[in-house]
C-alpha positions in Angstrom: 3.4 -0.4 -30.1 3.7 -3.2 -28.3 2.8 -3.6 -24.0 5.8 -2.5 -22.1 5.9 -5.5 -19.4 7.4 -5.3 -16.2 10.4 -2.7 -16.0 9.6 -1.8 -12.2 6.5 0.1 -13.1 5.0 2.2 -15.3 5.8 4.8 -13.1 9.4 5.1 -13.8 8.7 4.7 -17.7 8.9 8.5 -18.4 11.9 9.5 -16.2 13.6 6.1 -16.3 14.9 4.7 -13.3 16.6 6.6 -10.5 20.2 6.8 -10.7 21.6 4.5 -7.9 23.7 6.0 -4.3 26.5 4.2 -3.2 26.2 0.9 -1.9 27.6 0.5 1.5 31.1 -0.9 1.9 32.6 -1.9 5.4 31.3 -1.0 9.0 29.6 2.1 10.2 28.0 3.1 13.4 24.6 5.4 13.6 21.7 5.9 16.2 19.0 4.3 14.0 19.1 2.2 10.8 16.1 1.7 8.9 16.3 -1.3 6.4 14.2 -0.6 3.6 14.2 2.7 1.0 10.6 2.7 0.5 7.6 5.0 2.1 7.7 3.5 5.8 11.7 3.5 6.1 11.6 6.9 4.2 8.7 8.5 6.5 10.4 7.4 9.4 14.0 8.8 8.7 12.0 11.9 7.7 10.2 12.5 10.6 13.0 11.5 12.8 15.7 14.3 11.7 12.7 16.6 11.4 12.4 15.6 15.1 15.8 15.1 16.3 18.3 16.8 13.7 21.1 15.6 16.1 20.5 11.7 15.7 22.8 9.8 13.2 20.0 8.0 10.8 20.9 5.7 7.9 18.6 4.0 5.5 20.1 0.6 3.8 18.4 -0.2 0.4 18.6 -3.3 -1.1 18.2 -2.0 -4.7 17.0 1.9 -5.2 14.5 3.7 -2.8 11.1 3.0 -4.5 11.8 -0.4 -6.2 9.2 -2.2 -4.3 5.4 -1.2 -3.7 6.3 2.3 -3.2 7.2 2.8 -6.8 4.5 0.1 -8.2 1.3 1.0 -6.1 -1.9 2.4 -8.0 -1.3 5.8 -6.6 -4.2 5.6 -3.7 -3.6 8.0 -1.2 -6.6 7.3 1.2 -8.0 6.6 4.7 -8.0 3.2 4.7 -6.5 0.6 7.1 -5.8 -2.9 7.5 -7.7 -4.5 10.8 -10.1 -1.8 11.8 -12.7 -4.2 12.6 -10.2 -6.5 14.5 -8.9 -3.9 16.4 -12.4 -2.8 17.1 -13.1 -6.3 18.6 -9.4 -6.7 20.6 -9.3 -3.0 22.0 -12.8 -1.6 22.0 -14.5 0.7 19.4 -13.4 3.7 20.8 -9.3 2.6 20.2 -10.3 1.7 16.6 -12.3 4.9 16.2 -9.3 6.7 17.0 -6.9 4.9 14.6 -9.4 5.9 12.0 -9.1 9.4 12.9 -5.6 9.4 12.6 -5.8 7.8 9.2 -8.0 10.5 7.9 -5.7 13.5 9.1 -2.9 11.0 7.6 -4.1 12.0 3.9 -3.6 15.8 4.5 -0.1 15.2 6.5 1.5 13.1 3.7 0.0 16.0 1.5 1.3 18.7 3.8 4.9 17.2 3.5 4.9 16.5 0.1 4.4 20.1 -0.3 6.7 21.4 2.3 9.8 19.8 0.6 8.7 20.8 -3.0 7.8 17.2 -4.2 5.5 17.5 -7.3 3.5 13.9 -7.0 0.7 14.8 -9.3 -1.5 15.0 -6.0 -5.1 15.7 -7.0 -7.4 15.0 -4.0 -10.7 14.2 -5.5 -11.7 11.8 -2.8 -12.2 7.9 -3.0 -15.2 6.7 -5.0 -16.3 3.0 -4.5 -19.1 1.6 -6.4 -21.2 -1.7 -6.6 -22.2 -3.1 -9.9 -24.9 -5.9 -8.6 -27.3 -6.1 -5.7 -24.7 -8.1 -3.3 -22.0 -5.5 -4.1 -24.6 -2.8 -3.1 -25.3 -4.7 0.0 -21.8 -5.0 1.2 -21.3 -1.1 0.3 -24.1 -0.2 2.4 -22.9 -2.3 4.9 -19.2 -0.7 4.9 -20.9 2.7 5.3 -22.7 2.3 8.0 -19.0 1.0 9.6 -17.5 4.1 8.3 -20.3 6.0 10.1 -19.4 4.4 13.4 -15.8 4.3 13.4 -15.4 8.3 13.2 -15.3 8.2 9.1 -18.2 10.3 9.1 -17.7 12.6 6.1 -18.7 9.6 3.6 -21.3 10.2 1.2 -23.9 7.2 0.2 -24.3 7.9 -3.5 -27.6 6.3 -5.4 -27.1 5.2 -8.9 -28.0 8.4 -10.4 -25.7 10.2 -8.2 -22.7 7.4 -9.2 -23.5 8.1 -12.7 -22.9 12.1 -12.3 -19.7 11.5 -11.2 -18.4 8.6 -13.9 -19.9 6.4 -16.3 -20.0 2.4 -15.3 -22.5 0.0 -17.1 -24.6 -1.3 -14.1 -23.6 0.9 -11.0 -25.8 0.8 -8.5 -24.5 3.0 -6.4 -21.3 4.1 -4.7 -19.7 5.8 -1.5 -17.2 8.9 -1.7 -15.3 10.1 0.8 -12.9 13.6 0.4 -10.2 11.5 2.7 -7.9 10.3 -0.3 -6.2 11.8 -3.3 -4.7 10.3 -6.2 -0.9 10.6 -6.6 2.2 9.5 -8.9 3.5 6.8 -6.8 7.5 6.7 -7.9 7.6 11.1 -8.0 6.5 10.9 -4.6 9.3 8.4 -3.2 11.8 9.7 -5.5 11.0 13.0 -4.1 11.0 11.9 -0.4 14.0 10.2 -0.9 15.7 13.4 -1.9 14.1 15.1 1.1 15.8 12.6 3.6 18.9 12.9 1.8 19.2 16.6 2.1 17.9 16.3 6.3 21.7 14.4 6.5 20.0 10.9 6.3 23.0 8.5 4.5 21.1 6.4 2.4 23.0 3.3 1.0 21.6 1.6 -1.8 22.4 -1.7 -3.9 23.0 -3.3 -0.7 21.0 -6.5 0.4 20.2 -6.9 4.3 21.1 -10.6 5.0 20.3 -10.4 8.6 18.9 -8.0 11.2 19.6 -8.6 15.1 19.6 -6.4 18.2 22.2 -3.0 17.3 23.1 -4.8 14.3 22.2 -5.0 10.3 24.4 -7.1 8.2 24.7 -7.4 4.6 27.5 -9.1 2.0 29.5 -6.1 1.8 29.5 -4.9 5.5 27.3 -3.4 8.4 25.7 -1.0 10.7 25.9 -1.0 14.6 22.8 1.0 15.6 21.2 1.8 18.8 18.0 1.3 17.0 16.8 -1.1 14.0 13.6 -0.6 12.2 12.6 -2.8 9.7 10.6 -1.2 6.6 10.7 -4.1 4.2 7.0 -5.0 3.7 6.5 -7.2 1.1 10.1 -8.4 1.0 10.2 -9.3 4.5 10.3 -12.7 3.4 14.2 -12.1 2.5 15.2 -11.6 5.3 17.0 -14.4 7.7 14.0 -15.9 9.6 11.2 -14.1 8.3 10.0 -15.9 5.8 6.5 -16.8 7.4 6.4 -13.4 8.8 4.2 -11.7 5.9 3.3 -13.2 2.4 4.5 -11.1 -0.3 0.6 -11.1 -2.1 0.8 -9.7 -6.0 -0.7 -7.0 -7.2 -0.7 -6.4 -11.2 -1.6 -3.2 -12.8 -2.3 -2.0 -16.2 -2.1 1.6 -17.8 -3.6 2.7 -21.0 -2.5 5.0 -23.5 -3.5 8.9 -23.0 -7.4 8.8 -23.9 -8.8 11.3 -26.4 -11.0 14.1 -25.5 -14.5 12.3 -26.5 -13.6 9.6 -24.4 -13.1 11.2 -21.2 -16.2 13.2 -22.2 -18.5 9.7 -22.5 -16.8 8.5 -18.8 -16.6 11.4 -17.0 -14.4 11.4 -14.0 -14.3 15.0 -14.2 -13.5 14.6 -10.4 -10.6 12.2 -10.7 -11.4 10.5 -7.5 -9.3 7.3 -6.8 -11.7 4.0 -7.7 -12.3 0.9 -6.3 -15.3 -1.5 -6.2 -17.0 -4.3 -3.9 -16.0 -7.1 -5.7 -13.8 -10.0 -3.3 -11.4 -9.7 -6.0 -11.3 -5.9 -5.8 -9.8 -3.9 -8.3 -8.7 -0.2 -8.2 -8.2 2.9 -10.3 -6.8 6.2 -11.3 -7.3 8.9 -14.1 -3.7 9.9 -14.4 -2.5 13.4 -14.6 -1.8 12.5 -18.2 -5.3 11.6 -18.9 -5.0 7.8 -18.7 -6.5 4.9 -16.7 -3.9 3.0 -14.1 -6.2 0.0 -13.6 -5.0 -2.5 -10.9 -6.1 -6.0 -9.2 -4.9 -9.7 -7.9 -4.0 -11.6 -10.9 -1.8 -14.1 -10.2 -2.0 -13.6 -6.6 1.2 -15.5 -4.6 4.1 -17.3 -5.9 5.3 -20.6 -4.2 7.8 -20.3 -1.0 7.2 -16.5 -0.9 9.0 -16.1 -4.2 9.5 -12.3 -5.4 9.2 -11.5 -9.4 12.2 -8.8 -9.6 11.5 -6.7 -12.0 7.4 -6.4 -12.2 6.8 -8.8 -15.4 3.2 -9.8 -15.2 1.3 -13.2 -16.7 0.1 -12.2 -20.0 -3.3 -14.0 -18.4 -3.3 -11.2 -15.7 -3.0 -9.1 -18.4 -5.9 -10.2 -20.1 -8.3 -10.7 -16.9 -6.9 -7.0 -16.6 -7.9 -5.7 -19.5 -11.5 -7.5 -19.5 -12.4 -5.7 -16.2 -11.1 -2.2 -18.1 -13.5 -3.1 -21.1 -16.3 -3.8 -18.5 -15.8 -0.6 -16.3 -15.0 1.3 -19.2 -16.9 0.4 -22.5 -15.3 3.6 -23.8 -11.9 2.7 -23.8 -12.8 -0.6 -24.8 -10.2 -0.1 -27.5 -7.5 1.7 -25.9 -4.1 0.6 -26.2 -1.9 -1.0 -23.2 0.9 1.0 -22.8 2.7 -0.8 -20.0 1.7 -4.0 -17.5 3.9 -4.5 -14.1 3.2 -6.3 -10.8 4.5 -5.8 -7.0 4.2 -7.1 -4.1 2.6 -6.1 -1.0 2.7 -7.7 2.6 0.1 -9.4 4.2 0.0 -10.7 7.9 -1.7 -14.0 8.8 -4.3 -11.9 10.3 -4.3 -9.3 8.1 -3.8 -6.5 10.1 -1.3 -3.8 9.9 1.3 -3.3 12.4 3.5 -0.8 14.1 6.2 -2.0 17.2 9.5 -1.4 18.7 11.0 -3.8 21.3 12.2 -1.7 24.1 14.4 -5.0 25.0 16.5 -4.9 21.9 15.5 -1.9 20.1 14.3 -3.6 16.9 11.4 -2.1 15.8 9.2 -2.5 12.2 6.1 -1.8 10.7 4.1 -3.2 7.8 1.5 -5.7 6.6 -1.0 -2.9 4.9 -2.4 -5.3 2.7 -2.2 -2.5 -0.3 -3.6 0.7 1.8 0.2 1.5 2.3 0.5 4.6 0.5 -1.1 6.7 3.0 -1.2 4.3 6.1 3.0 4.3 5.8 3.4 8.1 6.5 1.6 6.8 10.0 3.6 4.4 10.8 6.8 6.1 10.1 5.6 8.6 12.5 4.5 6.1 15.3 8.2 4.6 14.5 9.6 8.0 14.9 7.5 8.6 18.3 8.5 5.0 19.8 12.2 5.4 18.7 12.7 9.2 20.4 10.9 7.2 23.3 13.5 4.2 23.0 16.6 6.7 23.2 15.3 9.0 26.2 14.3 11.9 23.7 10.0 11.1 24.2 7.3 9.9 26.2 4.2 8.1 25.4 2.3 10.0 22.5 -1.4 9.9 21.0 0.1 8.0 18.3 2.2 5.5 20.2 -0.9 4.8 22.1 -2.9 3.7 19.0 -4.2 -0.1 19.2 -2.0 -1.0 16.5 1.2 -0.4 18.0 3.0 -3.6 19.5 0.4 -6.2 18.1 1.4 -9.7 17.6 0.4 -12.3 14.9 1.1 -15.7 14.4 3.2 -16.8 11.5 2.0 -18.2 8.2 1.9 -21.8 7.4 4.7 -23.5 6.0 4.6 -24.7 2.1 2.6 -26.1 0.7 -0.2 -24.8 2.7 0.7 -21.6 2.4 0.4 -21.7 -1.6 -2.8 -23.8 -1.9 -4.4 -21.7 0.5 -3.9 -18.3 -1.3 -4.9 -19.6 -4.4 -7.7 -21.5 -3.2 -9.1 -18.4 -1.4 -8.9 -16.5 -4.5 -10.5 -19.1 -6.6 -13.5 -18.9 -4.2 -13.6 -15.5 -4.7 -13.4 -14.9 -8.3 -16.2 -17.4 -8.6 -18.4 -15.3 -6.2 -17.5 -12.4 -8.1 -18.7 -14.2 -11.6 -21.5 -15.8 -9.7 -23.0 -14.1 -6.6 -26.2 -11.6 -7.3 -28.7 -10.9 -5.0 -26.5 -11.5 -1.5 -23.0 -12.4 -0.7 -21.5 -15.7 -1.5 -21.8 -17.9 1.7 -18.1 -19.5 -0.2 -16.9 -16.0 -0.1 -17.9 -15.3 3.1 -16.3 -18.5 4.5 -13.1 -17.8 2.9 -12.7 -14.8 4.7 -13.2 -16.5 8.2 -10.5 -19.2 7.5 -8.2 -16.8 6.0 -8.2 -14.2 8.5 -9.3 -11.6 6.3 -12.9 -11.1 8.0 
């Protein structure tokens, strides 16, 4: 059996791609128009209808709900949020701590809402395990552990090499951190189920309807438009496709492979009985999960960015990237070294210039947005959706300030990315440095990697 490459993602392999809903034809009106049928847009629509059923809410999606990162990610539902350190510097540590605590709660809220809507997304709350395989990685792990304690993630545990091995066997693992604030999910089952729940609540969803422009109270497409009092842009990695947004967020590629189902003797050698979602402390980091049908799904950056913010539509992944991910699989899980790779795919995530996730709504125009999750969006989208709900209700005169609208990521402004070719050169140079550091650093973090963090805005 050959590896399936592309086809959106492995997560749709068993069920097939969803049947598409009808597209928009002509002009329609609504109270709220959500642009983008991924997690962010669907959660915003879901919570809006829960809070104010009388609102007319419309979702406009260019392909089908879950076509982008929501149907392609690694299935990490966890409490990480991009930009926490920067928000601590700009708003104070108490504000950053409130944001972190909100993210801790978001893991539980996402699972609660999915269960309430009868969405079976293979959820397993085994927590998050992040390992270190070199002294430099261990130093970063311990530093991050101290930060987690300071920012309210005090349920994090620091594990020794022996304690790590009790959970799973990774050659050379020197230690790990573990937090209960994480779960494995099947991304496509979650987004397909969420779209169905949103539609049941009375939201109109138009698919196969690419949006060409967003303006105050108006969303334009090739076949019609939507007039709405509030417009919410929830396009994440596809934001560059919207007129005037080419340099707002960079569409960063991430790629994943999924093995065949592994036999019991392989799992006996690996362990991983807790089915934690798994990451590491490399600069060009990996992420993985043990799926419900006992595969390993493992991802990483691969080819990070295409010139001019171009987006590969069907998830096709370069052979070199597949080989890189296979090599990571072999190093981390020798018992699975000969496992067949059943599927490889890629998708894009949104990266702001300062690597900070953001949610906002302009009271002067009624245009809002959320995104820039930098790869931690499975849970962050839920918090963003609830925050967009509160901001929208306030704008429509149906609510006031809430705890969510006062979090430090609300209304954050960030400068645009550099024009080409600087954008392409910068991103590829950045990841070349990170990969060099991962290959050669040992006792301490590479000075080049630290410099790259500062220049890129990541640090």
